[in-house]
DODOLUM-589674 format. One record per residue (C-alpha): residue in one letter; x, y negated, z. Coordinates in nm, 3 decimals. Example, Ala and Ser with C-alpha at 12.3 -4.5 7.8 and 13.67 -1.06 7.14 Angstrom:
REC res      c1      c2      c3
REC   A   1.230   0.450   0.780
REC   S   1.367   0.106   0.714
This chain:
REC res      c1      c2      c3
REC   X   0.002  -0.005   0.000
REC   X   0.282  -0.241   0.073
REC   X   0.278  -0.565   0.277
REC   X   0.019  -0.827   0.235
REC   X   0.010  -1.197   0.321
REC   X  -0.301  -1.331   0.478
REC   X  -0.487  -1.649   0.342
REC   X  -0.711  -1.817   0.584
REC   X  -1.014  -2.004   0.450
REC   X  -1.106  -2.366   0.526
REC   X  -1.468  -2.250   0.563
REC   X  -1.569  -1.893   0.660
REC   X  -1.783  -1.669   0.434
REC   X  -2.061  -1.449   0.552
REC   X  -2.071  -1.076   0.476
REC   X  -2.386  -0.990   0.289
REC   X  -2.389  -0.643   0.443
REC   X  -2.314  -0.682   0.814
REC   X  -2.338  -1.063   0.843
REC   X  -2.002  -1.101   1.000
REC   X  -1.784  -1.413   0.944
REC   X  -1.499  -1.364   0.692
REC   X  -1.228  -1.613   0.768
REC   X  -0.938  -1.471   0.545
REC   X  -0.834  -1.251   0.268
REC   X  -0.516  -1.079   0.179
REC   X  -0.291  -1.099  -0.123
REC   X   0.041  -0.959  -0.259
REC   X   0.090  -1.269  -0.488
REC   X   0.366  -1.424  -0.266
REC   X   0.666  -1.292  -0.079
REC   X   0.476  -1.004   0.094
REC   X   0.626  -1.103   0.435
REC   X   0.315  -1.041   0.637
REC   X   0.283  -1.427   0.663
REC   X  -0.035  -1.632   0.751
REC   X  -0.108  -1.920   0.528
REC   X  -0.359  -2.203   0.564
REC   X  -0.439  -2.500   0.350
REC   X  -0.141  -2.729   0.322
REC   X   0.110  -2.454   0.392
REC   X   0.410  -2.376   0.153
REC   X   0.321  -2.039   0.013
REC   X   0.553  -2.025  -0.281
REC   X   0.827  -2.203  -0.483
REC   X   0.806  -2.571  -0.561
REC   X   0.766  -2.491  -0.939
REC   X   0.475  -2.244  -0.897
REC   X   0.135  -2.349  -1.024
REC   X  -0.113  -2.058  -1.017
REC   X  -0.459  -1.937  -0.951
REC   X  -0.497  -1.594  -0.792
REC   X  -0.812  -1.392  -0.804
REC   X  -0.878  -1.156  -0.509
REC   X  -1.166  -0.937  -0.405
REC   X  -1.328  -1.048  -0.089
REC   X  -1.365  -0.768   0.177
REC   X  -1.529  -0.787   0.517
REC   X  -1.287  -0.787   0.804
REC   X  -1.548  -0.606   1.023
REC   X  -1.710  -0.347   0.798
REC   X  -1.426  -0.328   0.544
REC   X  -1.679  -0.325   0.266
REC   X  -1.639  -0.512  -0.063
REC   X  -1.868  -0.802  -0.054
REC   X  -1.941  -0.827  -0.421
REC   X  -1.760  -1.165  -0.439
REC   X  -1.427  -1.282  -0.549
REC   X  -1.215  -1.576  -0.421
REC   X  -0.967  -1.786  -0.613
REC   X  -0.655  -1.892  -0.434
REC   X  -0.514  -2.220  -0.564
REC   X  -0.143  -2.300  -0.549
REC   X   0.013  -2.609  -0.689
REC   X   0.384  -2.701  -0.651
REC   X   0.410  -2.415  -0.411
REC   X   0.148  -2.561  -0.181
REC   X  -0.165  -2.375  -0.091
REC   X  -0.444  -2.614  -0.191
REC   X  -0.735  -2.389  -0.086
REC   X  -0.970  -2.130  -0.211
REC   X  -1.276  -2.160  -0.427
REC   X  -1.560  -1.923  -0.534
REC   X  -1.533  -1.986  -0.910
REC   X  -1.250  -2.019  -1.164
REC   X  -1.379  -2.355  -1.274
REC   X  -1.375  -2.483  -0.909
REC   X  -1.023  -2.350  -0.883
REC   X  -0.907  -2.538  -1.202
REC   X  -1.075  -2.853  -1.068
REC   X  -0.892  -2.821  -0.734
REC   X  -0.559  -2.751  -0.918
REC   X  -0.602  -3.075  -1.126
REC   X  -0.690  -3.288  -0.819
REC   X  -0.343  -3.285  -0.681
REC   X  -0.185  -3.627  -0.762
REC   X   0.157  -3.771  -0.671
REC   X   0.015  -3.953  -0.357
REC   X  -0.157  -3.647  -0.225
REC   X   0.153  -3.429  -0.294
REC   X   0.377  -3.668  -0.089
REC   X   0.130  -3.638   0.195
REC   X   0.134  -3.260   0.175
REC   X   0.513  -3.260   0.178
REC   X   0.522  -3.502   0.472
REC   X   0.304  -3.258   0.672
REC   X   0.523  -2.975   0.563
REC   X   0.831  -3.146   0.688
REC   X   0.669  -3.205   1.022
REC   X   0.589  -2.833   1.035
REC   X   0.946  -2.755   0.949
REC   X   1.080  -2.970   1.231
REC   X   0.833  -2.806   1.477
REC   X   0.937  -2.453   1.369
REC   X   1.306  -2.545   1.396
REC   X   1.258  -2.662   1.753
REC   X   1.080  -2.341   1.831
REC   X   1.372  -2.137   1.690
REC   X   1.616  -2.335   1.899
REC   X   1.395  -2.273   2.200
REC   X   1.386  -1.903   2.140
REC   X   1.757  -1.880   2.084
REC   X   1.832  -2.074   2.403
REC   X   1.611  -1.857   2.602
REC   X   1.772  -1.538   2.477
REC   X   2.112  -1.674   2.564
REC   X   2.000  -1.780   2.906
REC   X   1.822  -1.435   2.957
REC   X   2.148  -1.263   2.862
REC   X   2.365  -1.469   3.094
REC   X   2.112  -1.460   3.380
REC   X   2.108  -1.074   3.398
REC   X   2.454  -1.018   3.250
REC   X   2.623  -1.233   3.515
REC   X   2.369  -1.110   3.775
REC   X   2.242  -1.447   3.872
REC   X   1.909  -1.287   3.950
REC   X   2.084  -1.149   4.262
REC   X   2.247  -1.475   4.368
REC   X   2.115  -1.754   4.579
REC   X   2.192  -2.116   4.507
REC   X   2.458  -2.131   4.755
REC   X   2.630  -1.830   4.597
REC   X   2.677  -1.946   4.251
REC   X   2.343  -2.019   4.104
REC   X   2.351  -2.359   3.927
REC   X   2.004  -2.491   3.847
REC   X   2.122  -2.725   3.574
REC   X   2.281  -2.436   3.392
REC   X   1.938  -2.283   3.324
REC   X   1.742  -2.605   3.334
REC   X   1.506  -2.526   3.043
REC   X   1.427  -2.161   3.131
REC   X   1.472  -2.131   3.509
REC   X   1.093  -2.102   3.559
REC   X   1.091  -1.793   3.336
REC   X   1.401  -1.636   3.492
REC   X   1.381  -1.716   3.872
REC   X   1.132  -1.506   4.052
REC   X   1.108  -1.241   3.771
REC   X   1.192  -0.892   3.868
REC   X   1.323  -0.772   3.535
REC   X   1.424  -0.900   3.188
REC   X   1.083  -0.777   3.058
REC   X   0.901  -0.992   3.306
REC   X   1.112  -1.289   3.211
REC   X   1.030  -1.230   2.841
REC   X   0.655  -1.199   2.925
REC   X   0.658  -1.527   3.115
REC   X   0.829  -1.707   2.822
REC   X   0.596  -1.562   2.563
REC   X   0.283  -1.610   2.765
REC   X   0.350  -1.967   2.832
REC   X   0.450  -2.030   2.465
REC   X   0.123  -1.874   2.350
REC   X  -0.083  -2.091   2.597
REC   X   0.085  -2.410   2.471
REC   X   0.024  -2.318   2.096
REC   X  -0.343  -2.237   2.174
REC   X  -0.382  -2.570   2.366
REC   X  -0.238  -2.745   2.043
REC   X  -0.484  -2.558   1.828
REC   X  -0.774  -2.657   2.051
REC   X  -0.682  -3.025   2.064
REC   X  -0.637  -3.044   1.684
REC   X  -0.982  -2.874   1.641
REC   X  -1.146  -3.163   1.817
REC   X  -1.206  -2.983   2.150
REC   X  -1.207  -3.239   2.433
REC   X  -1.355  -3.045   2.732
REC   X  -1.235  -2.721   2.867
REC   X  -1.487  -2.515   3.059
REC   X  -1.342  -2.311   3.340
REC   X  -1.464  -2.069   3.604
REC   X  -1.343  -1.816   3.862
REC   X  -1.479  -1.483   3.967
REC   X  -1.392  -1.488   4.331
REC   X  -1.656  -1.569   4.595
REC   X  -1.524  -1.882   4.766
REC   X  -1.665  -2.115   5.041
REC   X  -1.619  -2.485   5.029
REC   X  -1.356  -2.611   5.265
REC   X  -1.152  -2.293   5.295
REC   X  -0.799  -2.372   5.421
REC   X  -0.623  -2.059   5.286
REC   X  -0.721  -1.964   4.930
REC   X  -0.636  -1.889   4.575
REC   X  -0.846  -1.831   4.271
REC   X  -0.777  -1.695   3.909
REC   X  -0.916  -1.959   3.674
REC   X  -1.054  -1.846   3.343
REC   X  -1.083  -2.051   3.020
REC   X  -1.229  -1.809   2.774
REC   X  -1.106  -1.956   2.441
REC   X  -0.747  -1.978   2.575
REC   X  -0.777  -1.622   2.709
REC   X  -0.909  -1.473   2.390
REC   X  -0.655  -1.652   2.155
REC   X  -0.359  -1.597   2.382
REC   X  -0.469  -1.245   2.497
REC   X  -0.442  -1.341   2.864
REC   X  -0.605  -1.165   3.168
REC   X  -0.684  -1.499   3.314
REC   X  -0.554  -1.849   3.248
REC   X  -0.424  -2.013   3.561
REC   X  -0.397  -1.926   3.927
REC   X  -0.459  -2.226   4.167
REC   X  -0.317  -2.143   4.507
REC   X  -0.296  -2.328   4.841
REC   X   0.049  -2.364   4.996
REC   X  -0.062  -2.183   5.303
REC   X  -0.168  -1.880   5.098
REC   X   0.167  -1.895   4.923
REC   X   0.340  -1.864   5.255
REC   X   0.137  -1.579   5.368
REC   X   0.217  -1.400   5.037
REC   X   0.586  -1.470   5.106
REC   X   0.632  -1.657   4.773
REC   X   0.815  -1.966   4.677
REC   X   0.658  -2.228   4.443
REC   X   0.969  -2.250   4.228
REC   X   0.962  -1.875   4.169
REC   X   0.613  -1.875   4.020
REC   X   0.529  -1.856   3.648
REC   X   0.429  -2.178   3.467
REC   X   0.056  -2.112   3.493
REC   X   0.048  -2.101   3.870
REC   X  -0.060  -2.429   4.026
REC   X   0.007  -2.496   4.390
REC   X  -0.212  -2.747   4.583
REC   X  -0.237  -2.874   4.944
REC   X  -0.605  -2.937   4.972
REC   X  -0.902  -2.737   5.115
REC   X  -1.100  -2.546   4.853
REC   X  -1.363  -2.702   4.634
REC   X  -1.455  -2.687   4.263
REC   X  -1.335  -3.043   4.234
REC   X  -0.990  -2.963   4.358
REC   X  -0.958  -2.673   4.117
REC   X  -1.065  -2.892   3.824
REC   X  -0.834  -3.175   3.927
REC   X  -0.541  -2.927   3.962
REC   X  -0.597  -2.791   3.613
REC   X  -0.636  -3.132   3.463
REC   X  -0.314  -3.255   3.631
REC   X  -0.137  -2.948   3.491
REC   X  -0.262  -3.024   3.148
REC   X  -0.182  -3.397   3.158
REC   X   0.183  -3.322   3.271
REC   X   0.214  -3.138   2.948
REC   X   0.051  -3.413   2.732
REC   X  -0.299  -3.283   2.696
REC   X  -0.580  -3.530   2.783
REC   X  -0.845  -3.256   2.808
REC   X  -1.134  -3.300   3.046
REC   X  -1.210  -2.991   3.266
REC   X  -1.550  -2.881   3.362
REC   X  -1.634  -2.607   3.615
REC   X  -1.915  -2.362   3.506
REC   X  -2.077  -2.081   3.704
REC   X  -1.951  -1.723   3.630
REC   X  -2.288  -1.581   3.499
REC   X  -2.331  -1.810   3.194
REC   X  -1.964  -1.770   3.088
REC   X  -1.886  -1.570   2.787
REC   X  -1.631  -1.367   2.970
REC   X  -1.269  -1.297   2.881
REC   X  -0.962  -1.114   3.011
REC   X  -1.019  -0.903   3.313
REC   X  -1.382  -1.015   3.362
REC   X  -1.464  -0.909   3.010
REC   X  -1.285  -0.567   3.073
REC   X  -1.475  -0.516   3.398
REC   X  -1.811  -0.598   3.239
REC   X  -1.743  -0.359   2.954
REC   X  -1.653  -0.085   3.201
REC   X  -1.976  -0.153   3.400
REC   X  -2.187  -0.139   3.081
REC   X  -2.019   0.195   2.978
REC   X  -2.091   0.341   3.330
REC   X  -1.732   0.361   3.446
REC   X  -1.645   0.297   3.806
REC   X  -1.479  -0.048   3.827
REC   X  -1.338   0.015   4.184
C-alpha cells in the first residue's frame, strides 16, 4: 500500500452512508512521508502546479462516499480542495503575486516556529543525557546540582523517577501548549473546566484534578491540571519544584473560584488570555479517566 500523506479540508464533508464528518483525505501525490497538510502549507516543490483527483472515503465506516475531491497545489502551496474540476481550476487561477507573498510570509513564520521546536527538542535530549549520564538525578543542589545548567528543562528532570517519566513530562507539556495554540487560533475564548472529586467549600487541605475536555481529547491526557494546596503537598511529602508543569500549587481554602483563578493565572503566565468557567460534572462531555470510568460503567465492568 505504501505511505500516504493526509490532506485536511477547510470544511468537513458528511458521509452519505453513516453521516460522520469527513475532515481529511489521503494521497500519494507528494513525498509520501506520512505528513499532515492544511491550506497554506508547503506540500511540494515551488515549481509544482497541479490538480490531484482523489476518491473520498469515510474515516469512520471506510466506505467510498461516491464523491471525488480535487486537491489544488500552486507554486508548491496547498491552496485547498474543491468538489469539481472547474472549481479547482478557478482556485488555481486565483493565486496572484500579492496572495503568494502572503502565503510565503506565513510559511516562513511556520518554518521559524518549527526550527525553535527542533532546537527545544535537541536541548532537552542533551539535558536528559547529561542529567542521567552524570547522575544529577541522585544529587542535591549542595552536592553538584546546578540549576542554571538545566534552566530550560529542570521541571521535566527534577522530581522524575526515570528518563521515561522525564520524556513523558516534556511531551505532555509540549502537546498541551500546541493544543492551547490551536484553540486560541480557532477563536475559543472560554475554557470550561470541572473536577470529579466531591469537595466542600472552605476545605484547608485539598487537591483536585481539573478536566478540560477539548485539551484532554486533543492531547490524549487523563486530566488537564492538578490544583493542590500547599498543606496537601506537605502531607504528600512532595516539593513544588519537583512537580510537573501542569500541577498548580495554591495557598487558599478550597472554592470553585480559587480553582478557576489558579488555572487562569497558569494560562496567563504562558501568554494565553483565556477566560475559565467552572461547570458541573454531570453536563460535561467527559474525557480522560472520567470518560474511561463512564465507559466501564456502561459496559458493566467493576470500576473499583
